[in-house]
RORO-713145 format. One record per residue (C-alpha): residue in three letters; x, y, z. Coordinates in steps of 0.25 Angstrom, whole numbers. Each point is the difference from the previous one (the first is absolute). Example, Ala and Ser with C-alpha at 12.3 -4.5 7.8 and 13.67 -1.06 7.14 Angstrom:
REM residues 2
- residu,x,y,z
- Ala,49,-18,31
- Ser,6,14,-2
REM end
This chain:
REM residues 222
- residu,x,y,z
- Met,10,119,-37
- His,4,11,10
- Asp,4,14,-7
- Ile,13,2,7
- Lys,13,5,-6
- Pro,14,-3,4
- Ser,6,10,9
- Ser,15,3,4
- His,-2,-6,14
- Ala,-9,-11,-4
- Ala,9,-9,-8
- Lys,15,-3,-1
- Arg,9,9,-9
- Ser,7,-7,-11
- Thr,14,-4,2
- Ser,4,3,-14
- Gly,6,13,4
- Arg,-10,9,-6
- Gly,-8,1,13
- Gly,-13,-2,-7
- Tyr,-12,-9,4
- Asp,1,-14,-5
- Pro,-14,-7,0
- Glu,6,-14,-3
- Leu,10,1,11
- Thr,-12,4,10
- Arg,-9,-12,-6
- Gln,11,-10,2
- Asn,3,5,14
- Ile,-15,-2,4
- Leu,0,-14,-6
- Ala,12,-4,7
- Ile,-5,4,14
- Ala,-14,-5,-3
- Thr,5,-14,-4
- Lys,6,-2,13
- Glu,-12,6,7
- Phe,-10,-9,-7
- Ala,9,-12,1
- Glu,2,1,15
- Lys,-14,4,4
- Gly,-9,-5,-11
- Tyr,-10,9,-8
- Ser,-9,2,12
- Gly,11,3,10
- Ala,8,10,-9
- Arg,-3,15,2
- Val,2,10,-11
- Asp,4,10,11
- Glu,11,-9,5
- Ile,5,-2,-14
- Ala,0,15,-3
- Ala,8,2,13
- Gln,11,-9,-5
- Thr,1,6,-14
- Asn,5,13,-6
- Thr,-14,5,-3
- Ser,-13,1,7
- Lys,-14,-7,1
- Arg,-6,10,-10
- Met,11,-3,-10
- Ile,-2,-15,2
- Tyr,-15,2,-4
- Tyr,4,9,-12
- Tyr,9,-11,-5
- Phe,-9,-13,3
- Glu,-14,6,3
- Asp,-2,-8,13
- Lys,5,-11,9
- Glu,-5,-11,-10
- Gly,6,7,-12
- Leu,14,0,8
- Phe,-1,-15,3
- Val,-3,-3,-14
- Ala,12,8,-5
- Val,8,-8,11
- Leu,-4,-13,-6
- Glu,2,4,-14
- Asp,14,5,4
- Ala,3,-13,7
- Tyr,-4,-9,-12
- Arg,7,10,-10
- Arg,14,-2,7
- Ile,0,-15,0
- Arg,-5,0,-15
- Gln,11,10,-4
- Ile,11,-8,6
- Glu,-6,-13,-6
- Ala,1,7,-14
- Thr,15,1,1
- Leu,3,-15,2
- Asp,1,-3,-15
- Leu,-7,-13,2
- Gly,-2,-2,-15
- Gly,15,-2,-2
- Leu,0,-12,9
- Glu,-4,-14,-2
- Pro,-14,-3,6
- Glu,4,-8,12
- Ala,11,11,3
- Ala,-10,11,-2
- Ile,-10,-6,10
- Arg,11,-2,10
- Ala,4,14,-2
- Leu,-14,6,2
- Val,-4,-9,12
- Gly,14,4,6
- Phe,-3,15,-2
- Thr,-14,-1,5
- Phe,5,-7,13
- Asp,11,10,2
- Tyr,-8,12,-3
- Gln,-12,-4,10
- Asn,10,-3,11
- Ser,7,13,-2
- Asn,-13,8,-1
- Glu,-9,-4,12
- Asp,-8,12,-2
- Phe,-5,-5,-13
- Ile,-5,-13,6
- Arg,-7,8,11
- Leu,-7,9,-9
- Val,-5,-12,-8
- Met,-5,-7,13
- Val,-7,13,4
- Glu,-7,1,-14
- Asn,-5,-14,1
- Ile,-6,3,14
- His,-8,11,-7
- Gln,-4,-10,-11
- Gly,8,7,-11
- Val,-10,12,0
- His,12,10,-2
- Leu,6,-8,-12
- Ala,-13,0,-7
- Arg,1,15,-1
- Ser,13,-1,-7
- Arg,2,-3,-15
- Ala,14,2,1
- Ile,3,-12,9
- Gln,-7,-9,-10
- Glu,8,5,-11
- Leu,13,-1,8
- Asn,-2,-14,3
- Val,-3,-4,-14
- Ser,15,0,-3
- Val,4,-11,10
- Ile,-11,-9,-6
- Asn,5,3,-14
- Thr,14,-3,4
- Leu,-4,-14,6
- Arg,-8,-3,-12
- Gly,12,2,-9
- Ile,9,-8,9
- Tyr,-10,-11,2
- Glu,-3,-1,-15
- Arg,15,-1,-4
- Gly,1,-11,11
- Val,-11,-8,-6
- Lys,5,2,-14
- Asp,14,-5,4
- Gly,-6,-12,7
- Ile,4,4,14
- Phe,-13,4,6
- Arg,-13,-8,0
- Lys,-12,5,-7
- Gly,-13,5,7
- Ile,5,10,10
- Asp,-7,14,1
- Glu,10,12,1
- Ile,-9,7,10
- Asp,0,-13,9
- Leu,15,-1,-2
- His,1,15,5
- Met,-9,-3,12
- Thr,9,-12,4
- Ile,13,8,-1
- Ser,-6,11,8
- Ala,-6,-9,10
- Leu,13,-7,3
- Cys,8,13,1
- Phe,-11,8,7
- Phe,-2,-11,11
- Asn,15,0,4
- Val,-2,15,4
- Ser,-14,1,5
- Asn,1,-12,9
- Arg,15,1,4
- Ala,-3,5,14
- Thr,-10,-11,4
- Phe,9,-11,-6
- Ser,12,5,7
- Gln,-8,-1,13
- Ile,-7,-13,-2
- Phe,12,-8,-5
- Lys,11,7,7
- Arg,8,4,-13
- Asp,4,13,-4
- Met,-7,1,-13
- Ala,7,13,-3
- Ser,14,-5,1
- Ala,9,0,-12
- Asp,1,-15,0
- Met,-15,-2,1
- Leu,-3,10,-11
- Ala,10,-7,-9
- Lys,-5,-14,2
- Arg,-15,5,-1
- Arg,4,8,-13
- Glu,5,-13,-6
- Thr,-12,-8,4
- Val,-10,10,-6
- Ile,8,1,-13
- Asp,1,-16,-1
- Thr,-15,-1,4
- Val,-4,9,-12
- Ile,9,-7,-10
- Arg,-5,-14,4
- Tyr,-14,5,-2
- Leu,3,5,-14
- Lys,9,-12,-5
- Lys,-6,-12,-7
REM end
């Protein structure tokens, strides 16, 4: 890692009133700008110089925090997955009946992905690169364990209650939910053009949301 120390002009000052350097605030500022840059231009098209120009810091400071461009992209991916998993954790799905819990989780996933297109684009970019950056991150693997454990718990309760059929793998279930919600964002523009429907309209989103939830429930039920 580059041996560079923060300077008064290289990073944003804290807004706490003390006027001191706030490393976490600087790091979050870099990640926010980098997320937009990578989502819009992909890994290959994004430039650290351009990211630095839009932040409250410098290119040298970006390298101080993230080592290199690849390290920055890995951090952006980690941050993107962390945000969705943190919100999922607040849903209190364990307090709901199994079917209601699945409906809530699928509805949340649909809403979150439609409201966070940068997340979809980042995942698409990483798939173009065959997941090589994710392979560097133990944090992402650990972050995504939570959603699998949550699904397993809901599913097992549903099987025990005689609501859900046996033999469904929780990772396959997660993939099914993700695919249905993801496709609605990733292919929205092409579907809108081909079928001459505004797939981003409130009416179409509401109809599609119910269709996705219903599809998952029908897949699970006996």
